[in-house]
C-alpha positions as CSV (number, residue, x, y, z in Angstrom):
1,X,0.1,0.1,-0.2
2,X,1.3,3.6,-0.8
3,X,2.1,5.5,2.1
4,X,-0.7,8.0,3.1
5,X,1.9,10.7,4.6
6,X,0.8,14.0,2.9
7,X,3.2,15.0,-0.1
8,X,5.0,18.1,0.1
9,X,7.3,19.5,-2.8
10,X,9.8,22.1,-3.0
11,X,7.4,24.2,-5.1
12,X,4.8,26.4,-3.6
13,X,2.0,29.2,-3.7
14,X,4.1,31.5,-6.6
15,X,5.7,28.5,-8.5
16,X,5.0,28.4,-12.4
17,X,4.2,25.6,-14.3
18,X,7.5,26.0,-16.1
19,X,9.4,25.6,-13.0
20,X,7.8,22.5,-11.9
21,X,8.4,20.7,-15.4
22,X,12.0,21.9,-15.4
23,X,14.2,18.9,-15.7
24,X,11.1,16.5,-16.7
25,X,11.5,14.4,-19.6
26,X,8.5,13.4,-21.4
27,X,9.6,12.6,-24.6
28,X,7.6,9.8,-25.8
29,X,4.7,10.4,-23.6
30,X,1.1,11.7,-24.8
31,X,-1.2,13.9,-23.3
32,X,-4.6,15.5,-23.6
33,X,-5.8,18.5,-21.9
34,X,-9.6,19.5,-22.2
35,X,-10.1,23.2,-22.4
36,X,-6.7,23.6,-23.4
37,X,-7.3,26.7,-25.7
38,X,-7.7,29.2,-22.8
39,X,-6.7,30.1,-19.1
40,X,-4.5,27.7,-17.3
41,X,-5.2,25.1,-19.8
42,X,-2.7,26.9,-22.4
43,X,-0.2,27.1,-19.7
44,X,-0.7,23.4,-18.4
45,X,-0.5,22.4,-22.4
46,X,2.6,24.6,-23.0
47,X,4.5,23.2,-19.9
48,X,3.7,19.7,-21.1
49,X,4.7,20.0,-24.8
50,X,7.9,22.0,-23.4
51,X,8.9,18.9,-21.6
52,X,8.8,17.0,-24.7
53,X,5.1,15.3,-24.5
54,X,2.8,15.1,-27.6
55,X,-0.1,17.3,-26.4
56,X,-3.4,17.4,-27.7
57,X,-5.9,20.2,-26.9
58,X,-9.6,18.9,-26.6
59,X,-11.5,21.9,-27.0
60,X,-15.1,23.2,-28.2
61,X,-13.9,25.7,-30.5
62,X,-11.3,23.9,-32.7
63,X,-10.5,27.1,-34.8
64,X,-9.4,28.7,-31.5
65,X,-7.7,25.5,-30.5
66,X,-5.6,25.6,-33.8
67,X,-4.5,29.3,-33.1
68,X,-3.8,28.5,-29.5
69,X,-1.8,25.4,-30.7
70,X,0.1,27.3,-33.1
71,X,1.1,30.1,-30.6
72,X,2.4,27.2,-28.1
73,X,4.4,25.8,-30.9
74,X,5.7,28.9,-31.9
75,X,6.6,29.9,-28.5
76,X,8.5,26.7,-27.6
77,X,10.3,27.0,-31.0
78,X,11.7,30.2,-29.9
79,X,12.8,28.8,-26.5
80,X,14.1,25.6,-28.3
81,X,18.0,26.7,-27.8
82,X,17.6,27.1,-24.0
83,X,15.8,23.8,-23.5
84,X,17.8,20.5,-22.9
85,X,14.5,18.7,-24.4
86,X,13.1,19.3,-28.0
87,X,9.4,20.3,-27.5
88,X,6.4,18.0,-28.5
89,X,3.8,18.7,-31.1
90,X,0.8,20.0,-30.3
91,X,-2.5,19.1,-31.9
92,X,-6.3,19.9,-31.5
93,X,-9.7,17.8,-31.3
94,X,-12.9,19.1,-30.9
95,X,-14.7,18.3,-27.7
96,X,-18.1,19.2,-26.4
97,X,-18.5,17.9,-23.0
98,X,-22.2,18.5,-22.8
99,X,-22.6,16.2,-25.8
100,X,-22.2,12.4,-25.4
101,X,-21.7,12.2,-29.1
102,X,-18.9,14.7,-29.2
103,X,-17.2,12.8,-26.4
104,X,-17.5,9.7,-28.1
105,X,-16.3,10.8,-31.2
106,X,-13.1,12.6,-29.7
107,X,-12.5,9.3,-27.7
108,X,-12.9,7.4,-30.9
109,X,-10.5,9.7,-32.7
110,X,-7.9,8.5,-30.4
111,X,-5.3,5.9,-31.4
112,X,-2.7,4.3,-29.2
113,X,-1.8,4.9,-25.5
114,X,-2.5,7.9,-23.6
115,X,0.0,8.8,-20.8
116,X,-1.5,11.8,-19.2
117,X,-5.3,13.2,-19.2
118,X,-5.8,16.6,-17.8
119,X,-9.6,17.2,-17.2
120,X,-9.2,21.1,-16.9
121,X,-12.1,22.3,-18.7
122,X,-15.1,23.8,-17.0
123,X,-17.6,26.2,-16.3
124,X,-18.3,28.4,-13.4
125,X,-21.3,29.9,-11.5
126,X,-23.5,29.7,-14.8
127,X,-27.2,30.9,-14.7
128,X,-29.7,27.9,-14.3
129,X,-29.9,25.8,-17.5
130,X,-29.8,21.9,-18.5
131,X,-28.0,19.8,-20.6
132,X,-29.9,18.3,-23.6
133,X,-30.7,15.2,-20.9
134,X,-31.9,17.5,-18.5
135,X,-29.2,17.6,-15.9
136,X,-27.9,20.6,-14.3
137,X,-25.5,22.4,-16.6
138,X,-22.5,22.6,-14.1
139,X,-22.6,19.2,-12.9
140,X,-23.0,17.7,-16.4
141,X,-20.1,19.8,-17.7
142,X,-17.6,19.8,-14.9
143,X,-18.0,16.2,-13.9
144,X,-20.2,14.1,-16.1
145,X,-18.4,15.0,-19.5
146,X,-15.1,14.3,-17.8
147,X,-16.2,11.1,-16.7
148,X,-17.5,10.2,-19.9
149,X,-14.2,11.0,-21.6
150,X,-12.2,9.0,-18.9
151,X,-14.3,6.0,-19.5
152,X,-14.2,6.2,-23.0
153,X,-10.5,6.7,-23.0
154,X,-9.8,4.0,-20.3
155,X,-8.0,1.6,-22.5
156,X,-5.8,4.1,-24.1
157,X,-4.6,4.9,-20.6
158,X,-4.3,1.5,-19.5
159,X,-2.2,0.9,-22.6
160,X,0.2,3.5,-21.4
161,X,0.5,1.3,-18.3
162,X,1.5,4.1,-15.9
163,X,-1.2,6.8,-16.9
164,X,-2.1,9.8,-14.7
165,X,-5.7,11.5,-14.8
166,X,-5.4,15.2,-13.5
167,X,-8.9,16.6,-12.2
168,X,-8.8,20.3,-11.9
169,X,-11.2,21.0,-8.9
170,X,-11.6,23.9,-6.9
171,X,-11.7,25.5,-3.3
172,X,-15.4,25.8,-4.2
173,X,-15.6,22.1,-3.1
174,X,-15.8,23.7,0.5
175,X,-19.1,25.1,-0.7
176,X,-21.3,21.9,-1.0
177,X,-21.0,18.0,-1.2
178,X,-22.6,16.1,-3.8
179,X,-26.3,16.5,-2.8
180,X,-27.2,12.9,-4.0
181,X,-30.9,13.4,-3.6
182,X,-31.2,16.3,-5.5
183,X,-28.2,16.7,-7.8
184,X,-30.0,18.5,-10.5
185,X,-31.7,21.0,-8.2
186,X,-35.1,19.7,-9.3
187,X,-36.4,20.8,-5.6
188,X,-33.6,23.1,-4.1
189,X,-33.7,26.7,-5.2
190,X,-30.9,27.0,-7.7
191,X,-28.0,28.5,-6.4
192,X,-25.0,29.2,-9.0
193,X,-22.1,28.9,-6.2
194,X,-23.4,26.0,-4.8
195,X,-24.2,24.1,-8.0
196,X,-20.5,24.9,-8.9
197,X,-19.2,23.9,-5.7
198,X,-21.0,20.4,-6.2
199,X,-19.6,19.9,-9.6
200,X,-15.8,20.9,-7.9
201,X,-16.5,18.2,-5.1
202,X,-17.6,15.7,-7.8
203,X,-14.0,16.3,-9.5
204,X,-12.4,15.4,-6.4
205,X,-14.8,12.1,-5.8
206,X,-13.9,11.2,-9.5
207,X,-10.3,10.8,-8.6
208,X,-10.8,8.8,-5.6
209,X,-13.3,6.3,-7.2
210,X,-11.0,6.3,-10.6
211,X,-7.7,5.3,-8.8
212,X,-9.8,2.8,-6.6
213,X,-11.1,1.0,-9.7
214,X,-8.4,1.6,-12.3
215,X,-5.0,1.5,-10.2
216,X,-4.6,-2.1,-10.9
217,X,-4.7,-1.1,-14.6
218,X,-1.8,1.1,-14.1
219,X,-4.1,4.5,-14.0
220,X,-4.3,6.9,-10.9
221,X,-6.1,10.0,-10.7
222,X,-5.5,13.0,-8.4
223,X,-7.5,16.3,-8.0
224,X,-5.9,20.3,-7.4
225,X,-7.3,23.5,-6.5
226,X,-5.1,25.7,-9.3
227,X,-6.1,28.8,-6.7
228,X,-7.6,32.3,-7.8
229,X,-6.8,33.1,-11.4
230,X,-8.6,35.7,-13.4
231,X,-9.8,34.3,-16.6
232,X,-12.9,34.0,-18.9
233,X,-14.1,31.2,-16.2
234,X,-15.5,34.2,-13.9
235,X,-17.5,35.7,-16.8
236,X,-20.7,34.7,-15.2
237,X,-19.8,36.7,-12.0
238,X,-18.6,39.8,-13.7
239,X,-14.9,38.5,-14.7
240,X,-14.2,39.4,-10.7
241,X,-12.3,37.3,-8.0
242,X,-13.4,37.9,-4.5
243,X,-9.9,36.8,-3.2
244,X,-7.8,39.7,-2.5
245,X,-5.0,40.7,-5.0
246,X,-1.9,39.1,-2.8
247,X,-3.6,35.9,-3.0
248,X,-4.3,35.6,-6.6
249,X,-2.0,34.0,-9.4
250,X,-1.4,34.6,-12.8
251,X,-2.2,31.6,-15.5
252,X,1.3,30.2,-15.3
253,X,1.3,30.0,-11.3
254,X,-2.4,29.0,-11.8
255,X,-1.4,25.8,-14.0
256,X,1.8,24.7,-11.8
257,X,-0.3,22.3,-9.6
258,X,-1.8,20.6,-12.6
259,X,1.9,20.1,-14.2
260,X,3.0,18.7,-11.1
261,X,0.3,16.4,-10.7
262,X,0.9,15.0,-14.4
263,X,4.8,14.9,-14.1
264,X,6.1,14.8,-10.6
265,X,8.1,11.4,-10.0
266,X,6.8,11.9,-6.3
267,X,3.2,11.0,-7.3
268,X,4.4,7.8,-9.1
269,X,1.7,5.0,-8.2
270,X,-0.1,7.6,-6.0
271,X,-3.7,8.6,-6.4
272,X,-7.2,9.6,-5.1
273,X,-5.6,12.8,-3.4
274,X,-5.9,16.5,-3.6
275,X,-3.4,19.2,-3.9
276,X,-3.1,22.7,-3.7
277,X,0.1,25.2,-4.2
278,X,2.1,22.0,-5.3
279,X,1.4,20.2,-2.4
280,X,-1.0,17.9,-0.8
281,X,-4.1,19.8,1.1
282,X,-5.3,19.4,4.5
283,X,-8.4,17.7,5.0
284,X,-10.9,19.6,6.7
285,X,-14.3,18.8,8.9
286,X,-15.3,22.8,8.6
287,X,-14.7,25.2,6.0
288,X,-11.5,27.5,6.6
289,X,-11.6,31.1,6.4
290,X,-9.3,31.4,3.6
291,X,-10.8,28.5,1.5
292,X,-7.7,26.3,2.0
293,X,-7.9,22.6,1.9
294,X,-10.5,20.0,1.1
295,X,-13.8,19.0,2.5
296,X,-13.6,15.6,4.3
297,X,-16.6,14.5,2.1
298,X,-14.8,15.2,-0.8
299,X,-12.1,12.3,-0.2
300,X,-15.0,9.9,1.3
301,X,-14.8,6.4,-0.4
302,X,-18.4,5.8,0.0
303,X,-19.4,9.2,-1.7
304,X,-16.9,8.2,-4.5
305,X,-18.6,4.7,-5.0
306,X,-22.1,6.5,-5.0
307,X,-21.2,9.1,-7.3
308,X,-19.6,6.6,-9.5
309,X,-23.0,4.5,-9.5
310,X,-24.9,7.6,-10.5
311,X,-22.6,8.6,-13.4
312,X,-22.5,5.4,-14.7
313,X,-26.6,5.4,-14.7
314,X,-25.9,8.6,-16.6
315,X,-23.4,8.1,-19.1
316,X,-21.9,4.6,-19.0
């Protein structure tokens, strides 16, 4: 059994994705980053490609993805003289996380092993809306879409023999557990923050459930809070961050923990954990004043099992 001692690293709040990836050789590795055309997804993809991985941006807007892929490739070419590792290719696949057919088509396009899957895309605090199936939109996008994608890519991940799934969650896991009796707000009054929090808790529980089921297949999953970063994700809350400026990050810093989970030797064979600021987070029984840490219910194996079964009923 892997040690349960919390994992600590030399990196922290101000570390960047490039700093975390320095000295890592991903040549021969292949990665998918969902939502890789904006925000921290761009910097996650840039760092992985810079370390030599072949990176695919799985994005809803393929044209925007192609522009970002070209920009990443150009930036890495300019830096090639200072890098010890030749950058990997950056390509694009179309993916709409609320469209089951799009998810299936994206996965079907993939051929061969997949070493790294970064479930980065998401929506935040959206007005009340439903997926085509009638499911609450944030839960459907942030959790169910990524759950379906991982299921469809399971064999490719298993073929890599030592694959990692990175689930981008949020400190909003402290706002709500998964309310199994009313996941879709059929009875509760809709609250954008609570719906977002529920979906982010689901991201953590997915990492717990995937590791429990798939570790024997050589697949582990961990979740993370990237921190407070001003991106298009906040457009439904007026593009504002409620976090004080001194506790905000830029996109390069926001991508650092994702890259750590995707690449660090310290995470070899380890899954089902939650990280922030490039270190494993404290497990809480009460929400912290500064929104650090992870709620105990988000790591609970029984909750993970219940969520897995619910998710299978919907998309399996």
